[in-house]
Rosetta silent file (secondary structure, phi, psi, omega in degrees, C-alpha in Angstrom):
SEQUENCE: MSLKKILGFGVFLIVLVAGGIIIYLSMNYSSIVKAGVETYGPQFTQTAVSLDGVNASPLAGEVAIAEFLVGNPKGYKTSHAFKVREVKIAVDLGSLTGKVIRIKEIVIDQPDIIYELGESGGSNLQTIQQNVSKAAGAGPEAGSGGQGQQAGGEQTKVIIDNLYIRKPNVALSASVLGGKTVDVPVPDIHLKDIGKDAKGGGGTTIADASAKVMDELVGKITNAAKSVNVDAIKKQVEGLTKGTEGIGKGVGDATKGVTEGMKGILGK
SCORE:     score description
SCORE:     0.000 S_00000001
   1 L     0.000  133.765 -177.719   -8.600   59.870  -48.566 S_00000001
   2 L   -71.919  157.913  178.696  -11.329   60.847  -46.110 S_00000001
   3 H   -58.617  -37.817 -178.534  -11.200   59.927  -42.402 S_00000001
   4 H   -62.093  -41.932  179.723  -14.327   57.791  -42.910 S_00000001
   5 H   -68.327  -38.296  178.977  -12.605   55.759  -45.617 S_00000001
   6 H   -62.430  -47.218  179.364   -9.440   55.377  -43.521 S_00000001
   7 H   -62.243  -40.926  179.293  -11.423   54.104  -40.518 S_00000001
   8 H   -62.086  -41.959  179.267  -13.392   51.787  -42.770 S_00000001
   9 H   -65.980  -38.378  178.559  -10.193   50.388  -44.253 S_00000001
  10 H   -62.805  -43.588  178.041   -8.751   49.938  -40.750 S_00000001
  11 H   -62.314  -39.939  179.418  -11.802   47.965  -39.608 S_00000001
  12 H   -60.764  -43.174  179.723  -11.533   45.839  -42.761 S_00000001
  13 H   -63.670  -41.155  179.646   -7.887   45.018  -41.977 S_00000001
  14 H   -61.733  -45.658  179.131   -8.747   44.052  -38.382 S_00000001
  15 H   -62.432  -40.735 -179.233  -11.528   41.755  -39.569 S_00000001
  16 H   -63.676  -46.458  179.493   -9.228   40.255  -42.191 S_00000001
  17 H   -63.776  -46.361  179.519   -6.451   39.572  -39.686 S_00000001
  18 H   -60.692  -42.679  178.610   -8.859   38.149  -37.098 S_00000001
  19 H   -62.674  -39.556  178.381  -10.468   35.970  -39.755 S_00000001
  20 H   -63.587  -40.161  178.652   -7.060   34.732  -40.864 S_00000001
  21 H   -63.815  -44.337 -179.832   -6.136   33.791  -37.295 S_00000001
  22 H   -62.434  -44.122  179.037   -9.406   31.895  -36.832 S_00000001
  23 H   -63.468  -41.206  179.263   -8.938   30.042  -40.122 S_00000001
  24 H   -61.425  -46.434 -179.983   -5.334   29.218  -39.198 S_00000001
  25 H   -62.717  -41.506 -179.622   -6.365   27.873  -35.799 S_00000001
  26 H   -62.242  -38.071 -177.161   -9.179   25.840  -37.320 S_00000001
  27 H   -80.405  -28.982 -172.995   -6.823   24.279  -39.849 S_00000001
  28 H  -110.895   -5.297 -176.992   -3.873   23.678  -37.518 S_00000001
  29 H   -58.921  -39.884 -177.752   -5.506   23.050  -34.133 S_00000001
  30 H   -58.619  -49.579 -177.878   -5.606   19.310  -34.739 S_00000001
  31 H   -68.396  -33.442  179.516   -1.867   19.004  -35.352 S_00000001
  32 H   -66.048  -49.404 -179.281   -1.035   21.340  -32.439 S_00000001
  33 H   -66.783  -42.659 -179.386   -3.108   19.384  -29.904 S_00000001
  34 H   -58.692  -45.730  179.667   -2.027   16.000  -31.321 S_00000001
  35 H   -63.971  -40.090  179.732    1.646   16.920  -31.035 S_00000001
  36 H   -64.742  -46.240 -179.012    1.138   18.212  -27.485 S_00000001
  37 H   -63.623  -45.444 -176.130   -0.707   15.115  -26.262 S_00000001
  38 H   -74.908  -17.372  176.697    1.739   12.673  -27.843 S_00000001
  39 H   -87.378  -48.811 -173.787    4.732   14.625  -26.533 S_00000001
  40 H   -90.911  -26.225  179.260    3.682   15.345  -22.951 S_00000001
  41 H   -54.699  -49.857  179.710    1.313   12.420  -22.309 S_00000001
  42 H   -61.837  -23.726  177.715    4.109    9.821  -22.077 S_00000001
  43 H   -68.969  -28.687  176.560    5.932   12.046  -19.544 S_00000001
  44 H   -81.857  -48.680 -169.994    2.990   11.566  -17.180 S_00000001
  45 H   -91.514  -20.630 -173.487    2.141    7.911  -17.840 S_00000001
  46 L    60.323   33.236  175.452    5.526    6.484  -18.898 S_00000001
  47 L  -137.405  172.668  173.086    3.645    4.650  -21.673 S_00000001
  48 L   -69.533  139.896  176.174    2.846    5.260  -25.300 S_00000001
  49 E  -133.975  128.506 -178.011    0.072    7.834  -25.784 S_00000001
  50 E  -145.180  164.056  172.817   -1.516    8.472  -29.155 S_00000001
  51 L  -152.731  155.689 -177.234   -4.588    9.868  -30.884 S_00000001
  52 L   -81.829  -36.683 -178.255   -5.838    9.898  -34.449 S_00000001
  53 E  -179.650  177.834 -177.510   -6.895   13.516  -34.666 S_00000001
  54 E  -134.381  127.730  172.033   -8.679   16.479  -33.156 S_00000001
  55 E  -103.364  120.561 -173.509  -11.903   18.145  -34.246 S_00000001
  56 E  -124.154  144.630  170.370  -12.013   21.681  -32.884 S_00000001
  57 E  -121.184   83.313 -173.087  -14.481   24.540  -32.783 S_00000001
  58 L   -54.210  -38.264 -177.733  -12.192   27.368  -31.587 S_00000001
  59 L   -70.599  -28.568  179.973  -14.949   29.967  -31.369 S_00000001
  60 L   -92.481   -9.977 -178.835  -17.109   27.678  -29.225 S_00000001
  61 L    71.177   31.726 -177.418  -14.207   26.474  -27.098 S_00000001
  62 E  -118.956  138.142 -179.871  -14.962   22.829  -27.896 S_00000001
  63 E  -133.887  137.510  174.307  -12.513   20.072  -28.759 S_00000001
  64 E  -122.966  118.150 -179.574  -13.135   16.412  -29.643 S_00000001
  65 E   -95.629  124.999 -175.260  -10.151   14.069  -29.477 S_00000001
  66 E   -99.683  137.940  174.630  -10.545   10.979  -31.681 S_00000001
  67 E    51.571   60.537  179.464   -9.194    7.474  -30.944 S_00000001
  68 E   -84.382  129.357 -175.552   -7.256    8.345  -27.796 S_00000001
  69 E  -135.083  133.790  172.326   -5.058    5.469  -26.598 S_00000001
  70 E  -114.635  120.538 -178.507   -2.830    4.920  -23.572 S_00000001
  71 L   -76.711 -173.782 -178.661   -0.507    1.941  -23.931 S_00000001
  72 L   -97.037  151.773  172.162    0.778   -0.394  -21.255 S_00000001
  73 L   -66.867  166.242  179.208    3.846   -0.014  -19.059 S_00000001
  74 L   -60.527  139.880  177.629    6.773   -2.354  -19.694 S_00000001
  75 L   100.029  -10.904  179.712    6.145   -5.939  -18.666 S_00000001
  76 L  -104.825  146.428 -166.523    2.440   -6.047  -19.519 S_00000001
  77 L  -108.011  -15.865 -178.973    1.195   -8.015  -22.515 S_00000001
  78 L   -71.590  165.539 -170.738   -2.295   -6.805  -23.383 S_00000001
  79 L   -66.046  -29.272 -177.020   -2.816   -4.441  -26.309 S_00000001
  80 L  -166.777  169.162  173.484   -3.486   -1.317  -24.241 S_00000001
  81 L   -98.975  -40.844 -173.172   -4.546    0.025  -20.869 S_00000001
  82 E  -145.850  130.139  178.010   -7.065    2.628  -21.990 S_00000001
  83 E  -144.717  134.399  179.347   -8.707    3.309  -25.328 S_00000001
  84 E  -142.842  140.495 -176.521  -11.639    5.552  -26.170 S_00000001
  85 E   -67.654  -38.364 -177.404  -13.192    6.501  -29.496 S_00000001
  86 E  -153.115  136.078  173.196  -13.820   10.131  -28.549 S_00000001
  87 E  -117.494  123.827 -179.500  -13.095   12.531  -25.688 S_00000001
  88 E  -105.087  133.961 -177.307  -15.092   15.776  -25.682 S_00000001
  89 E  -130.990  131.832  176.117  -13.747   18.878  -23.943 S_00000001
  90 E  -119.616  124.892 -174.597  -15.452   22.249  -23.449 S_00000001
  91 E  -115.366  143.646  173.047  -13.284   25.190  -22.335 S_00000001
  92 L   -77.487  107.118 -175.089  -14.221   28.641  -21.039 S_00000001
  93 H   -59.832  -33.619 -179.024  -12.610   30.801  -23.726 S_00000001
  94 H   -64.900  -18.390 -177.640  -12.462   33.812  -21.424 S_00000001
  95 H   -88.394  -10.506 -173.676  -10.117   31.936  -19.100 S_00000001
  96 L   -65.779  -24.177  179.915   -7.466   31.202  -21.729 S_00000001
  97 L   -94.552   -1.391 -179.376   -5.765   34.551  -21.186 S_00000001
  98 L   -96.031 -173.806 -178.724   -5.787   34.239  -17.395 S_00000001
  99 L   -80.286  -22.274 -178.966   -3.610   32.354  -14.930 S_00000001
 100 E  -124.693  123.606  178.286   -6.144   29.533  -14.496 S_00000001
 101 E   -87.879  126.399  179.635   -7.813   27.772  -17.422 S_00000001
 102 E   -98.287  118.707  176.175  -11.387   26.720  -16.678 S_00000001
 103 E   -99.766  115.092 -175.274  -12.513   23.509  -18.333 S_00000001
 104 E   -71.748  -35.946 -175.832  -16.293   23.381  -18.188 S_00000001
 105 E  -161.822  139.538  169.254  -16.660   19.730  -19.081 S_00000001
 106 E  -125.967  126.267  179.959  -14.747   16.616  -20.105 S_00000001
 107 E  -121.011  118.234  176.419  -16.778   13.639  -21.348 S_00000001
 108 E  -111.024  107.268 -171.449  -15.132   10.238  -21.820 S_00000001
 109 E  -103.834  124.188  176.392  -17.785    7.972  -23.314 S_00000001
 110 L    50.826   55.193  176.701  -17.572    4.151  -23.227 S_00000001
 111 L   -67.696  147.459  176.814  -13.806    3.804  -22.754 S_00000001
 112 E   -99.913  109.372 -173.467  -12.288    0.378  -23.389 S_00000001
 113 E  -119.031  130.384  175.002  -10.118   -0.398  -20.351 S_00000001
 114 E  -109.964  120.261  179.342   -8.003   -3.504  -19.746 S_00000001
 115 E   -99.992   96.813 -175.015   -7.093   -4.149  -16.106 S_00000001
 116 E   -98.801  122.199  178.045   -4.112   -6.505  -16.363 S_00000001
 117 E   -77.955  135.440  178.453   -2.814   -8.146  -13.193 S_00000001
 118 L   -78.020  151.137 -178.714    0.964   -8.354  -12.938 S_00000001
 119 L   -67.065  -25.539  179.646    2.639  -11.718  -12.410 S_00000001
 120 L  -111.234   22.363  179.651    4.447  -10.385   -9.334 S_00000001
 121 L   105.035  165.422 -179.880    1.545   -8.289   -8.024 S_00000001
 122 L    74.995 -167.429 -179.655    0.027   -4.947   -8.883 S_00000001
 123 E  -155.210  169.107  178.251   -1.531   -4.106  -12.243 S_00000001
 124 H   -63.455  -40.731 -178.608   -0.968   -2.042  -15.357 S_00000001
 125 H   -69.064  -37.103  178.196   -3.392    0.658  -14.184 S_00000001
 126 H   -67.096  -35.683  177.024   -1.785    0.894  -10.754 S_00000001
 127 H   -64.984  -43.753  177.275    1.632    1.284  -12.402 S_00000001
 128 H   -63.966  -41.346  177.805    0.306    4.117  -14.593 S_00000001
 129 H   -56.746  -45.527  179.411   -1.356    5.636  -11.516 S_00000001
 130 H   -64.560  -39.411  178.894    1.992    5.636   -9.699 S_00000001
 131 H   -63.518  -43.091  179.229    3.743    7.184  -12.701 S_00000001
 132 H   -66.074  -40.064  178.463    1.187    9.997  -12.905 S_00000001
 133 H   -63.304  -38.207  177.232    1.434   10.594   -9.137 S_00000001
 134 H   -63.953  -42.011  178.823    5.219   10.855   -9.440 S_00000001
 135 H   -63.090  -38.497  179.648    4.836   13.405  -12.227 S_00000001
 136 H   -68.065  -38.887 -176.892    2.418   15.387  -10.065 S_00000001
 137 H   -80.562  -16.345 -176.402    4.721   15.288   -7.045 S_00000001
 138 H   -77.693  -16.597  176.451    7.868   16.131   -8.979 S_00000001
 139 H    80.280 -163.640 -172.311    6.737   19.718   -9.574 S_00000001
 140 H   -60.261  -22.491 -174.486    7.662   22.059  -12.423 S_00000001
 141 H   -94.427    3.568  179.510   10.863   20.236  -13.285 S_00000001
 142 L   -64.796  144.717  177.955    9.255   16.842  -13.895 S_00000001
 143 L    71.788 -169.849  179.247    9.797   15.420  -17.337 S_00000001
 144 L  -106.846  138.127  176.266   11.686   17.217  -20.055 S_00000001
 145 L    79.760    6.708  177.438   10.998   20.766  -21.042 S_00000001
 146 L    62.913   65.703 -175.726    8.752   21.462  -18.047 S_00000001
 147 L   -56.666  146.815  175.403    5.458   20.051  -19.315 S_00000001
 148 L    69.396   27.797 -178.617    2.347   22.104  -18.734 S_00000001
 149 E  -104.995  145.938  174.210    4.219   25.363  -18.154 S_00000001
 150 L   -89.469  172.345  176.004    3.207   28.839  -19.193 S_00000001
 151 L   -59.894  138.986 -179.317    5.605   31.489  -20.382 S_00000001
 152 L    95.429   -0.096  173.997    7.838   32.613  -17.546 S_00000001
 153 L    92.421   -5.016  179.491    8.202   29.133  -16.056 S_00000001
 154 L   -79.274  140.735  177.653    4.865   28.948  -14.203 S_00000001
 155 E   -74.247  143.802  177.123    2.931   25.713  -14.475 S_00000001
 156 L   -66.205  131.864  177.943   -0.434   25.859  -16.183 S_00000001
 157 E  -109.119  145.062 -179.820   -3.278   25.678  -13.654 S_00000001
 158 E  -133.791  155.817  166.877   -6.724   24.341  -14.431 S_00000001
 159 E  -126.817  127.253  179.892  -10.151   24.031  -12.855 S_00000001
 160 E  -110.667  113.163 -178.008  -12.395   21.265  -14.199 S_00000001
 161 E   -66.002  -48.993 -177.698  -16.071   21.831  -13.444 S_00000001
 162 E  -144.154  133.682  173.479  -17.263   18.377  -14.483 S_00000001
 163 E  -128.820  123.961 -178.089  -15.533   15.230  -15.683 S_00000001
 164 E  -116.317  132.177  167.549  -17.636   12.255  -16.774 S_00000001
 165 E  -116.664  107.518 -171.195  -16.508    8.706  -17.518 S_00000001
 166 E  -107.674  135.457  176.126  -19.627    7.050  -18.895 S_00000001
 167 L    48.823   56.539  178.806  -20.339    3.353  -19.427 S_00000001
 168 L   -66.327  135.071  175.111  -16.749    2.133  -19.017 S_00000001
 169 E  -100.354  103.867 -173.369  -16.062   -1.261  -20.594 S_00000001
 170 E  -111.842  130.506  177.888  -13.551   -2.911  -18.266 S_00000001
 171 E  -121.004  134.564  177.247  -11.941   -6.317  -18.864 S_00000001
 172 E   -92.756  131.998  178.390   -9.780   -8.172  -16.349 S_00000001
 173 E  -127.691  140.079  176.271   -6.730   -9.972  -17.708 S_00000001
 174 L  -152.305  154.262 -176.582   -4.298  -12.277  -15.899 S_00000001
 175 H   -59.566  -32.286 -177.864   -1.760  -14.882  -17.002 S_00000001
 176 H   -69.588  -13.435 -179.374   -3.831  -17.686  -15.415 S_00000001
 177 H   -86.399   -1.090  175.520   -6.686  -16.898  -17.791 S_00000001
 178 L    60.059   39.385  177.830   -4.648  -18.094  -20.762 S_00000001
 179 L    90.956   -8.112  177.871   -5.211  -15.004  -22.872 S_00000001
 180 L   -83.782  163.214  174.331   -8.901  -14.699  -22.010 S_00000001
 181 E  -127.005  156.874  178.539  -10.468  -11.694  -20.297 S_00000001
 182 E  -120.879  128.569  178.833  -13.337  -11.377  -17.838 S_00000001
 183 E   -67.566  137.512  178.975  -15.738   -8.440  -17.941 S_00000001
 184 E  -121.878  117.696 -179.678  -15.825   -6.359  -14.765 S_00000001
 185 L   -72.729  123.279 -179.834  -18.871   -4.119  -14.177 S_00000001
 186 L  -127.168  130.230 -178.631  -17.779   -0.605  -13.198 S_00000001
 187 L   -71.269  164.438  174.805  -20.237    2.249  -12.538 S_00000001
 188 L   -60.439  152.925  179.479  -20.102    5.654  -14.217 S_00000001
 189 E  -120.300  133.157  177.239  -17.703    8.173  -12.693 S_00000001
 190 E  -133.746  113.320  176.511  -18.483   11.867  -12.177 S_00000001
 191 E  -107.832  138.157 -177.362  -15.885   14.180  -10.677 S_00000001
 192 E  -122.959  147.943  169.179  -16.754   17.805   -9.896 S_00000001
 193 E    55.297   43.381  176.448  -14.812   20.991   -9.203 S_00000001
 194 E   -67.053  123.848  179.711  -11.315   19.579   -9.680 S_00000001
 195 L    94.996  -14.489 -179.301   -8.892   22.322   -8.631 S_00000001
 196 L   -73.595  -24.539 -179.620  -11.476   24.528   -6.935 S_00000001
 197 L   -88.074    4.653  176.808  -10.416   23.352   -3.505 S_00000001
 198 L   -66.943  162.141 -177.585   -6.815   24.405   -4.149 S_00000001
 199 H   -55.243  121.539  178.990   -5.363   27.166   -1.997 S_00000001
 200 H    74.100    8.073 -178.331   -7.161   30.378   -2.835 S_00000001
 201 H    65.316   26.704 -173.586   -9.230   28.583   -5.467 S_00000001
 202 L   -90.103   18.158  176.908   -6.340   29.114   -7.841 S_00000001
 203 L    83.296  176.007 -179.669   -6.647   25.831   -9.700 S_00000001
 204 E  -130.699  162.091  179.351   -4.413   22.797   -9.810 S_00000001
 205 E   -71.831  159.847  178.484   -1.664   21.628  -12.149 S_00000001
 206 H   -61.420  -38.496  179.387   -2.482   19.362  -15.064 S_00000001
 207 H   -63.877  -43.751  179.428   -0.413   16.609  -13.444 S_00000001
 208 H   -65.336  -40.471  178.122   -2.326   16.896  -10.155 S_00000001
 209 H   -63.882  -41.497  178.226   -5.670   16.882  -11.973 S_00000001
 210 H   -63.393  -40.357  179.783   -4.598   13.803  -13.939 S_00000001
 211 H   -63.912  -39.297  179.540   -3.512   12.078  -10.728 S_00000001
 212 H   -64.808  -41.654  178.401   -6.889   12.747   -9.103 S_00000001
 213 H   -65.348  -43.562  179.617   -8.740   11.259  -12.072 S_00000001
 214 H   -63.757  -39.667  178.569   -6.457    8.205  -12.132 S_00000001
 215 H   -59.529  -44.923 -178.934   -6.914    7.684   -8.378 S_00000001
 216 H   -67.114  -45.374 -177.838  -10.696    7.642   -8.770 S_00000001
 217 H   -64.174  -49.770 -178.268  -10.657    5.429  -11.871 S_00000001
 218 H   -65.324  -37.645  178.408   -8.185    2.867  -10.526 S_00000001
 219 H   -61.494  -45.585  179.905   -9.961    2.794   -7.158 S_00000001
 220 H   -64.344  -43.414 -178.300  -13.334    2.024   -8.754 S_00000001
 221 H   -68.265  -41.458 -179.989  -11.879   -0.663  -11.031 S_00000001
 222 H   -62.122  -43.477  178.836   -9.836   -2.276   -8.245 S_00000001
 223 H   -64.270  -40.620 -179.951  -12.881   -2.510   -5.982 S_00000001
 224 H   -67.707  -36.729 -177.758  -14.991   -3.962   -8.794 S_00000001
 225 H   -69.653  -19.240  178.959  -12.287   -6.502   -9.701 S_00000001
 226 L   -63.214  -21.386  179.974  -12.308   -7.858   -6.134 S_00000001
 227 L   -76.833  -10.104  179.944  -15.571   -9.609   -6.994 S_00000001
 228 L   -93.055  119.626 -178.904  -13.705  -11.744   -9.536 S_00000001
 229 L   -88.913   88.975 -176.331  -12.263  -14.909   -7.962 S_00000001
 230 H   -64.127  -38.440 -179.706   -9.156  -15.370  -10.089 S_00000001
 231 H   -62.552  -40.822  178.710   -7.941  -18.386   -8.052 S_00000001
 232 H   -65.124  -39.168  177.978  -11.231  -20.195   -8.626 S_00000001
 233 H   -65.120  -38.717  178.312  -11.004  -19.463  -12.350 S_00000001
 234 H   -59.961  -43.773  179.178   -7.437  -20.798  -12.351 S_00000001
 235 H   -64.097  -38.069  176.995   -8.622  -24.073  -10.830 S_00000001
 236 H   -60.528  -46.021 -179.485  -11.361  -24.287  -13.449 S_00000001
 237 H   -61.251  -48.144 -178.221   -8.769  -23.812  -16.207 S_00000001
 238 H   -63.225  -43.407 -179.089   -6.395  -26.424  -14.722 S_00000001
 239 H   -65.105  -41.553 -179.608   -9.183  -28.957  -14.136 S_00000001
 240 H   -69.596  -34.121  179.120  -10.620  -28.563  -17.598 S_00000001
 241 H   -65.927  -44.863  178.930   -7.188  -28.846  -19.191 S_00000001
 242 H   -65.623  -38.315 -176.419   -6.448  -32.143  -17.397 S_00000001
 243 H   -71.813  -13.736 -177.140   -9.893  -33.485  -18.160 S_00000001
 244 L  -111.762   10.134  179.253   -9.506  -32.944  -21.905 S_00000001
 245 L   -66.171  135.416  176.689   -6.049  -34.459  -22.401 S_00000001
 246 L    81.692   -0.889  179.035   -5.969  -36.968  -25.235 S_00000001
 247 L   -95.790  131.847 -174.812   -9.345  -35.947  -26.602 S_00000001
 248 L   -56.077  -39.186 -178.637   -9.334  -34.903  -30.232 S_00000001
 249 L  -101.365   27.637 -174.491  -11.567  -31.953  -29.679 S_00000001
 250 H   -60.162  -40.006 -177.066  -10.007  -31.093  -26.335 S_00000001
 251 H   -62.890  -46.236 -179.778   -8.921  -27.583  -27.242 S_00000001
 252 H   -65.194  -42.322  179.288  -12.383  -26.513  -28.317 S_00000001
 253 H   -65.187  -39.051 -178.817  -14.077  -28.124  -25.311 S_00000001
 254 H   -65.197  -42.545  179.200  -11.595  -26.586  -22.897 S_00000001
 255 H   -62.073  -44.158  178.412  -12.153  -23.118  -24.288 S_00000001
 256 H   -64.448  -40.197 -179.263  -15.920  -23.518  -24.057 S_00000001
 257 H   -65.713  -39.277  178.452  -15.609  -24.956  -20.552 S_00000001
 258 H   -62.674  -43.670  179.863  -13.440  -22.081  -19.355 S_00000001
 259 H   -61.881  -46.168  179.571  -15.974  -19.554  -20.641 S_00000001
 260 H   -65.316  -37.787  179.202  -18.875  -21.328  -18.968 S_00000001
 261 H   -63.620  -40.658  178.069  -16.868  -21.736  -15.776 S_00000001
 262 H   -62.476  -43.651 -179.545  -16.138  -18.006  -15.661 S_00000001
 263 H   -61.365  -38.920 -179.421  -19.807  -17.195  -16.153 S_00000001
 264 H   -66.522  -40.200 -179.235  -20.730  -19.493  -13.305 S_00000001
 265 H   -68.878  -37.531 -177.976  -18.169  -17.987  -10.951 S_00000001
 266 H   -88.197    0.112  177.366  -19.171  -14.422  -11.814 S_00000001
 267 L    73.007   27.928 -179.106  -22.849  -15.212  -11.584 S_00000001
 268 L  -102.624    0.000    0.000  -23.494  -14.402  -15.263 S_00000001
C-alpha cells in the first residue's frame, strides 16, 4: 500500500472517530446534563431540582435546559420556588480544556417564581439563598462527592460574562392570603462578569456564582415585596369573612371581595 493511501486511510479514521464522538455527545448530552443537575442541584439548594431535558449543540457550545424547576424547602406549601420553561446557556468551547470555564451567556426568560413568606418569619427564597451560601462557604468538601470538582480534586471555576433574568413573574404567597397569591412587579436582572473580579481573574466556583445570583434575585424580590401590605390584606380577608357569614353565596362574594381588596391595596 502506498504512503498516500496509508495517510488517506489515517485521515479517514480520524474523521470517523471524531464524528462518532460528536454523534455520541449529541445523543447523550441530554442525559449527562440532566443527571448532573438533578444530582448536584439539591446539594446546593437543599430542595428538589429537576428538568425535563436538554437540547444541545455541542459544536456551537450552546445548551437549552427545558422545564427547569427548583422545589421548596421543608415547611413551605406552595408548588415550587422557581420554575422556568427554558434556560439558554452559551459556553466558550475553547475554555473547556482549561482551568476556568467561560460561560458567555445565560438567559433565563420569564421565570415563574413564588415568594412564600414563612409563618415564623423569613421566606422560601431566603432559605434557599442561605443553603446556597452555606454550600459556597463550605468549600471543596461541601455535599457528597465534592460537587463541581475537576479531576485531581480541584473545584471547577467559571467566569460568566452575562446572565439575564428577563420578565420574571413573581407571586407573593402567605398563609393569611388563604391560598391566594399577589403579583409582585420585579424588574429584569442583568449580572456581568461574574468571577472576573476573583483573585488573579481566575474565576469563581459554581457554588459562589450561584450564591451571587441568588443574592441579587432574592434582594430584588424582597425589596419589591415590601410594597405589598400583607397586614392590610389580612384585615380585608378577616373583614370580608365576617361580613359574609350566613349568606348563601358568601364564599363566592368573599373570594371576589378579597381579589378586589388586593387590587385596591396594590394600586392595580
